[in-house]
N, C-alpha and C positions, 0 to 999 in steps of 0.2 A: 328438565334434566336428561342427559343422555344416559341410557341404561348400560348395564354391563354387556360388553360386546365380545367377551372372551370366547364364547361358543361359536362365533362366526369365523369363517375362514380368514387367514392372514398369512398365506404361504409366501415362499420366496418369490419375489418379482410379481406379487399379486396385490390387488387392492382388497378392501374389506368385503365388497359385495353389497354395500349399503350406501344409499344416498340420504342425506339429511335435508329436509325441506321444512322451513319454519317461516314465521312472519316477523317483519319489522314494522312497528306501529308508527314510526315517524318518518318513513320514507328514506331511511339511511341505507347506504350500500352495505356490502359485507364488512363486518367488523374484524379487528385483529383477532379477537377470540374465535370468530368463525373460521378464519384461515388457520389458526393454531389447531383447532379441532380437526379440520380437514387433513392437516399434516400428521398430527400425532395419532389419529385414529385410522389413517389411511383410507378415508372414505372415497367412494367413487366420485361423489360430487357434493358440493355444499351449495344450497340454494336458499336465498332469503327473498320472500315476496312481500313487497310493501302493501300496506293497507291504506286505501284512500279515505278521504273524509266521509265518503258515502258508505264506507264499510266494504266496498268491493276491492278485489285484488288489483294492485297496480303493477309496476315493473317487477320482474324477477331478476335478481342479481345472482350470477352463477360463477363457480370457479372449480377447477379440477387440477390435480397435480400434474407436473410435467415429467415425461419419461427421461429427459436428458437434463443434466445440470449445466445448462448453457450459460447461465448467469446467476447473479445473486437471487433473482426471482425464482422461487421454487414452485410456483403455480401459475396458472393462466386464468385471468379474469375474462369471462366472455361478455359480449355486448349485452346490456340489459334489454329484455324484451317483455312484452305482455305474455302472460301464460298461454293465451290462445295462439300466439305467433311462434312459440317454440316448436321447431320442427326437427330437432336432433334425433336421429335414429339411435336411441340410447344404448341398447344392447350391443349393436354393431360398433358404436363409438368406444365403449368400454372394453370390448374384446380387442379392438385394435390398439388401444392404449396399453393394455396389459401385455399384448404381444410385443410391443416395442420395449417395454420394461423387461420382459422375459428374455428377449433376444440379447439385449445388452448384458444382462446377468449371465446368460449362457456362454457368451463369448469370452468371459473372463474366468481364469482359473480352472480350466478343464483338468480333470484328474486330481484336483485339489480337494482336501477334506473340509476346508472352511473358507468362506469368502468374508474377509475381515476388514473392518475399519479400526484403525488404531486411534486411541483417545488419550489425551493427557490433560489433566486439570491441575495446574500447579501454581504456586506462588514463588517458585524459583526464578532465577534470571532466565532470560530468553536463550542465552547461550547454553546453559546447563539443561534446559528443557529440550532444546533441539538435539543435543548430544544424547540425552536419555531416550528420546523418541527414535533416533537412528539405531540405537542398540535394541530397542523394542522391535523395530522392523526386522533386524537380523535374527532376533529370537523367534519371531513369528515365521519367518522364512525357513529357519532351521526346524521348526515344528511341522512344516509341510503345508502351511496355510498360504492362501493367496491374499496379499495385501492390496486392497482396492483403493484406499485413501487413508488420510490421517488428519486429525484435527487437534490443535493445541489451544487451550483456553487459559488466559491469565487473569483470573478473577481477583478482585480485592479481598474477597472472603470466600472460602470454600463452602458450597452448599452441603450441609451435613447429611442430606438425604440422597441427592442425586449427583453430588459433586459440582455439577454445572447448573446454570440457571435454566429456566423453562424455555427461554428463547433459543439458546444453544442446543438444548435437548430436542427441540422441535426441528432445528436444522439437521441435527444428527439423524433423526428418524427419516427425514426426507432424503438425506444423502444416502442412507442405507437402502431405502427403497429404490432410488434411481440407479444405484450401483449394483443392486441385486445382492447385497451383503446379508449374511445370516449370523454374523458373529461380531461382537464388540470386544476389543481387547484394551483394557485400561492399563496405563503405565503405572498407576498408583495401586497399592494394595487396597482392596475394598473390604469393608466390614460386611458381615452376613446381611444385616439390614439394608445396606446399600445395594448389594447384589440383588436382593429381592425387589427393592423399589425400582431399580433401573430395568430389571427384567420385566416387571409388570407394566412399566410405561412403554418400553420399546417392543415387547414381545419378541425379543431376540435372545440368543444365547450370550451371556456376559461372562467374561474372564478377566482376571487381573494378572499382573506381572508374575506373581508367585505361582499361580496355577499354570501359566504358560511354561515356566521353567520346569515345574514338576512334570508336565507333559513331555518335554524334551528328554528329561531324565528317564521317563518311562520307556521311551523309544530306544534309548541308548543302552540301558541296563541289560547285560547278557549273563553275568555270573549269577549263581544262586544268591550270594550275599548282596549283590547289587540290586537284584529284583526285590528282595525282602526290604531293603532300605528304602527303595522308592515307594513301595506299597505302604510302608509305615508312614512315610512323609505324606503321602496322598490322604491316608485315613485321618491323620492329625489335622490336615488342612480342612478336610470336608466335615469333620465332626461338628464344629460349631455351626456350620451351615445347615447341617441336618437338624440341629437343635432349634435353629431359627425358623426353618421351614421344612415340614415333613416331606413335601413333594419336590424339594430342591434337586434330588438326584435325577429327575427326569430331564433337567437341563444341564446338569453338571457332568453326567457320565455319558460315555459313548463318544467315539470320534475324538477330535482334538480336544485336549484338556481332561479327558477321562479314560484314556486307554492304557495299555501296558499291562504290567503284571497284576495291577489291582483293578483292571477294568470290570470284570464280572464280580469280584469280591466287594467292590465299592457299593454294590447294590444291597448289602446287608442293612437291615433296619437299625435304628439307633439304639435299640435295646441290646444288640449284639456287637456294636462297633467297639466298645471298650474291651470286650472279650477278645476280639480279633487283634486289637492293638497289643494287649498283654501277651497273646500267643506269639505275635511277630517279634516282640521284644525278647522273649525267651529264645525263639529260633535264631535271632540275630546273635545272641550271646553264644549259642552253640556253634554257629558258623565262625564267630570271632575267635573261638578257641584254636581253630586251624590256623588262623592268621597269627595268633599268639605263638604257636609252635614254630611257624616259619620265622617269626621275628626273633625268637630266642635262639634259633639255629644260626641266624644271620649275625646276631650279636656275639655268639660264641666263636664265630669264625674270625672275629677281630677285624673284618674288612670294613673300611669306611663306606658309609652310605651317602651317595650324592643324589639328591632329589631335584628333579626339574620342575619348577613351579612357574606360574605366570597366569596372565589373563587368558580367558578362554579364546581359542583360535589363534594363539600367538605362534604356534608351530612346535609345541612341545613334543608331540608324538613323532613328527618328522625328524627332530633333532635326536630323540631317543633311538629311533631306528637307524639313523645314520651313524651314530656313535657305537651302537652295540650290535648292529646287524639284526635287530628285532623286526617283528612283523605286526606291530601295533597299527590299528586302523588309522589311516591319515585321510582326513576330509576337511575341505574348506567350509566348515560350518561350526556353530557353537556347540560345545560339550560333546564332541565326537568321542572323547575318551572319558569313561567313568571309573573303570576298574584299574587299580594300580598294578603296574607291571614292573618287575625288576629283572636286571640281567647283569652278569659280571662283565668287567672290561679290563683287559690287560694293558698296562702301559709299559714303557721301556724299562729296562733293568729290573724286571720281575715284579714291578708294582702292580697291585690289583685292587680294584674297587667295585662297588655295586652302584649302577645307575638305576633310578626309579622314575617312571613316568606317572604323573599324578593328574587328578581331575582339575580342570581349569577353574579359575576364580572369576567372579563377576561382582559388580557393585550391588549392594543390597541383596546378597544371596539369602534366600528364605531361611529363617531360623530353624524351621522344622527339617529342612534339608541339611543344614549344617549339623543339627543334632543327629540325624539319621546316618550321615557320613562321617561322624566324629571319629570312629575307629580308623577310617582311612586317613583322615586329616591328622590323627594322633601319630601316625607313622612319621610325619614330617618332623616331629619333636625329636625323634631318634636320629635324624640326619646329621652327618658330620659337616655337610656343606649343602647349601641351596643354590642351584643355578637359576636365577631369576631371568627368564626369557621374556623379552618384550618385542613387539612388532613395531619397528621404527617407521613403517609406512602409515600407521594409524595416527590420525590427527589427535586422538584422545589418549595418546601414549602417556603423557604426564599424569593424567587422572587415573589411568589404569595401573600405573606403577604405585600410586598412593593407595589404590583400592587393595592391591595384593599385599602391600606392606601392612595395611590395617588388619586384614584377615590373619596374616601371619602373627601379628601381635596379639590378636584376640585368642588364638589357639595356643599361645605360649611358645611360638617358634620365632619370635622377633629377635632373640639374641643369638641365633645360629649364624655362623659366618655365611656370607652371600657373595656370589659372583654375578654381576649383571652382564647378560649376554644380549647384544643388540642385533636382533635377527632381521633377515630380509634386506640386507644392505645392497644386494644385487639390483634392487629396484630403485636405488638412489643414485643421484649424480655425485661426483667427488666433492662438489661444493656443499651439497646437502649433508653428506656424511661428515664432512669437516665441522659443520655447524653443530651437529648432534654430538660429536666427540668432544667439542669444547664444553658442552653442558653436562654430559654424563661420562663418568669414569667407568666405562664398560669395554667389553671385548666385542668388536664388530664381527659378525658371522653371517653366513647364509646356510641355514639348515638344509634347504633343498639343493643348493649348488655345492654344498660341502666346502664352503670357504671359511677360513679362520679357525678350523678345528685344532690345528697345532697350537695356536695361541690360546684357545680356550682350555685345552688339556694342560698346557704349561701353567696357566693361571690356577687351574684346579690343583695341580701338584704343589704349587707354591703355597696355596692356602692350607692344604692338608698336611704337607710334610716339611714346609719351610724352604723348599728348593724346587726348582723347575725340573720336570721330566718330560722329554718329548715322547709323543705317542709312538 
């Protein structure tokens, strides 16, 4: 039996510092189990010495991991030799091997907080799996991590403990070693027991889609209310993981996935975490009172509220700024805007309304995050009109439209009048735009180039007041 090796080194781009030498009584070469142990345990070398009929040692079969993923073969089998003929300068050889692994790891993702491999284990169709993986990549890049590689597995049945089978898990560990990865990001939400099992097997930091989104929100929250909401969602996420494993925080906090307003506070022990959640919920109610006062003042003004909604990174903040002269942060990354911003806009003939920029939506938005941002999303219910902005250049546009409509329906805003705005038409040819217009009854615009604004405002006026008003 191989003993517990957790106390031995296993740093980024390094092997374990241990070689395994054992005997094979029937003269067989290295077995599949031998090579699996070599990979999963990141051993310096695996050696099997055959035992001859006389009881003396015969040939020694040896293998070591490769520093480069040049082929499907993750290791190199050395030529069998008699023990007395082995002349490998072992320390020098291992130092050189680790240097090669380390150099490759060092060349990737400089100034990045995490060197990640993206993982998806799904029974969905290949098309849906690839689309979800592409979105996970965008989320990871938005979080500031460096994506080194990705792997999608389509098992007939999901492994309840590790999601994937032992063979794929072995490949994943070797891939991480060769790339110099220190982080695994799963596209699926992981149960606390799965996080523990995968972490123990890979000895790497493990995140799921929900924690990644929480990390992005932690980076983007700037207002007091936004910070409280994010910390509350983080604590609710981590609470069951604390219950499952007392030392889980050592891997879950700090750096990507555990920073932001709750970074230091997340280190409270599990006896106090409920107290912290209760405190934050009370604080959130206090902060929400100010939002309620502003809401009542707006309703008393009698001005119609027009909220810009849409999938994350569709261009909502760009459109809001262009329409109102606002200064909301515009960035080509997911969830650049978290805090709702509202501004008045005058139309022709004395008409006035209020435009509101909202947080972007995404498929499978974490429930804890929806609950935390419920007061923000509730404002949509008071809208007189929703401008549903979509990015016509995104191949996932149809699915994104459905995702936004589903979320609006879930929060009770499904019956509010909507105006579909087809953004980024400046990136399309006239033929491509014509095809989209045949399928969708929307207003073609370009928020960045300020194209189609007169038509958009005219449609807005038509829905609100029953007749068109030019801006």
